[in-house]
C-alpha positions in Angstrom: -45.5 38.4 26.2 -48.5 36.3 25.2 -50.8 39.4 25.1 -48.9 40.9 22.2 -50.8 41.1 18.9 -49.7 38.5 16.3 -47.9 41.0 14.0 -45.9 42.3 17.0 -45.1 38.7 18.1 -43.9 38.0 14.5 -41.7 41.1 14.5 -40.3 40.2 18.0 -39.5 36.6 16.7 -37.7 38.1 13.7 -35.7 40.5 15.9 -34.9 37.7 18.3 -32.9 36.0 15.5 -30.3 38.8 15.5 -27.1 38.2 17.5 -27.2 39.6 21.0 -30.9 40.1 21.1 -32.7 38.0 23.7 -36.5 37.5 24.0 -37.1 40.5 26.3 -35.0 42.8 24.2 -36.8 41.6 21.1 -40.1 42.4 22.7 -39.0 45.8 23.7 -37.6 46.6 20.2 -40.8 45.3 18.5 -43.0 47.4 20.8 -40.9 50.5 20.2 -41.0 50.0 16.4 -44.7 49.5 16.1 -45.3 52.7 18.1 -42.6 54.8 16.4 -43.2 57.4 13.7 -44.1 55.6 10.4 -41.4 57.6 8.6 -38.7 56.3 10.9 -39.9 52.7 10.5 -39.9 53.2 6.7 -36.4 54.6 6.8 -35.2 51.7 9.0 -36.9 49.1 6.7 -35.3 50.7 3.6 -31.9 50.9 5.2 -32.1 47.1 6.0 -33.1 46.3 2.4 -30.5 48.6 0.9 -27.8 47.4 3.3 -28.3 43.8 2.3 -28.8 44.5 -1.4 -25.7 46.8 -1.8 -23.2 44.8 0.3 -21.0 42.1 -1.3 -18.3 39.8 0.0 -14.8 40.7 -1.3 -13.7 37.8 -3.6 -10.1 38.2 -2.3 -10.2 38.7 1.4 -13.8 37.8 2.4 -14.6 41.2 4.0 -17.7 43.2 3.2 -17.8 46.1 0.8 -19.9 47.8 -1.8 -17.8 46.3 -4.6 -15.3 43.5 -5.0 -12.4 43.7 -4.6 -12.9 45.8 -1.4 -11.1 49.2 -0.8 -8.4 47.5 1.3 -7.5 44.9 -1.3 -7.6 47.6 -4.0 -5.3 50.0 -2.1 -1.9 50.0 -3.7 -0.5 51.6 -0.5 -1.2 48.5 1.6 1.7 46.2 2.4 1.0 43.1 0.2 3.7 41.1 2.0 1.5 40.9 5.1 -1.7 38.9 5.3 -3.6 39.0 8.6 -6.0 36.1 9.1 -9.1 36.9 11.2 -12.2 35.0 12.1 -14.9 37.5 11.2 -15.5 40.8 9.3 -15.9 42.5 12.6 -12.3 41.7 13.4 -11.2 43.6 10.3 -13.1 46.6 11.5 -11.5 46.4 14.9 -7.9 46.1 13.5 -8.5 49.0 11.1 -9.7 51.2 13.9 -6.4 50.6 15.7 -4.7 52.4 12.8 -1.5 50.2 13.2 -1.9 47.5 10.6 -1.3 48.4 6.9 -1.2 45.0 5.3 -4.0 42.9 3.8 -6.6 40.6 5.5 -8.1 37.2 5.1 -11.5 36.5 6.7 -11.9 32.8 7.6 -15.6 33.1 8.3 -15.4 31.3 11.6 -13.0 29.0 13.5 -12.5 25.2 13.7 -15.0 23.7 16.1 -15.5 19.9 15.7 -18.1 19.9 18.5 -20.2 22.3 16.5 -19.6 20.6 13.2 -17.2 23.2 11.8 -14.3 21.7 9.9 -11.7 23.1 7.5 -14.0 22.8 4.5 -16.5 25.1 6.2 -14.0 28.0 6.4 -12.2 30.0 3.8 -9.0 28.0 4.2 -8.8 26.8 0.6 -9.0 30.5 -0.6 -6.2 31.3 1.8 -4.0 28.5 0.4 -4.7 29.9 -3.1 -3.6 33.4 -2.0 -0.4 32.1 -0.4 0.5 30.1 -3.5 0.7 33.4 -5.4 3.9 34.0 -3.5 3.4 37.7 -2.7 2.9 37.2 1.1 6.0 37.0 3.3 4.2 36.9 6.6 1.0 35.3 7.7 -0.4 36.9 10.9 -2.9 34.7 12.8 -5.1 37.2 14.6 -7.5 34.7 16.1 -9.1 34.7 19.5 -7.3 33.1 22.5 -10.0 30.5 23.2 -9.7 26.8 22.6 -11.2 27.0 19.0 -9.0 30.0 18.2 -5.9 28.2 19.4 -6.9 25.0 17.4 -7.5 27.0 14.3 -4.2 28.8 14.6 -2.3 25.5 15.1 -4.0 24.0 12.1 -3.2 26.9 9.8 0.5 27.0 11.0 0.9 23.3 10.1 -0.9 23.8 6.8 1.6 26.5 5.6 4.7 24.6 4.5 6.5 27.3 2.5 9.7 27.9 4.5 10.1 31.5 3.2 6.7 32.4 4.8 6.8 33.7 8.4 3.8 32.6 10.4 3.2 34.7 13.5 0.4 35.1 16.1 -0.8 38.2 17.9 0.8 38.7 21.3 -1.5 37.5 24.1 -2.6 40.9 25.4 -6.0 40.1 24.2 -8.9 39.2 26.6 -8.7 35.5 27.3 -11.5 33.5 25.8 -12.8 36.3 23.7 -12.4 37.8 20.2 -10.9 40.9 18.8 -14.0 43.0 18.9 -13.7 43.3 22.7 -10.2 44.7 22.6 -9.5 48.4 22.5 -7.2 50.0 19.9 -4.2 50.2 22.2 -4.4 46.5 23.1 -4.7 45.6 19.4 -1.7 47.8 18.6 0.4 46.2 21.2 -0.8 42.7 20.2 0.3 43.4 16.6 3.6 44.9 17.6 4.4 42.0 19.9 3.3 39.1 17.6 5.4 36.0 17.8 6.4 33.3 15.4 4.4 30.1 15.8 6.7 27.8 13.8 
C-alpha cells in the first residue's frame, strides 16, 4: 500500500520479516496496531522486549528457557539414556505436548542443506558429539522431517555415530511427507515415537 504513512510502512516492513507473514498480512497487522488502544500496543512492545531479553538458549540441548540448563535438562526424572535429535525448538514443544517422550533433547538448529549453504559446521553437531562422548546416552532418536534435507541429515548423523553400544533410531514414517514435526498431531507423534526403527 503506497498510500500508507511512512511510520506504518516501516512497521509493516518489520512485521514482514517474521516467518509466515506475507506483505498483505504485514500491512493488515501494521494498520491494526497503529489504530489499537495505546495501552495494548505498549503491552505488546514490552512483551516483545521482555521475551527477547529473558529468554536464553540451553547450553546443553539448545532449547529455549529462562535459565540454562533448561527445565528438561535439569529434571532428574527424565530418562538420560535417550537423546532425541530435533531440527528446531518448535519440535521440542511438539514432542512435549504428545506427553509420550520422557528423555532428553538435542536441537540441531536446522538441517543439512548444501544448496542453501548449510553444512555440518552450521548446526549443533559438534555439541551433539560432545554429549555422546559422555557415554550416558544409550539411544539416539533422530526426530527429523521426512523431506530430502531431513533424510540427508539423519543419514549423516547415523554415519557419524560410531559407538557400537549406542542405538540409533528414527521416528516411524507416520509423519506428514515433506514437512516437520510441528504439523503432526499428538497421536501421530506418539505412534511415530513408539514405532521408531533402527537406522544402522
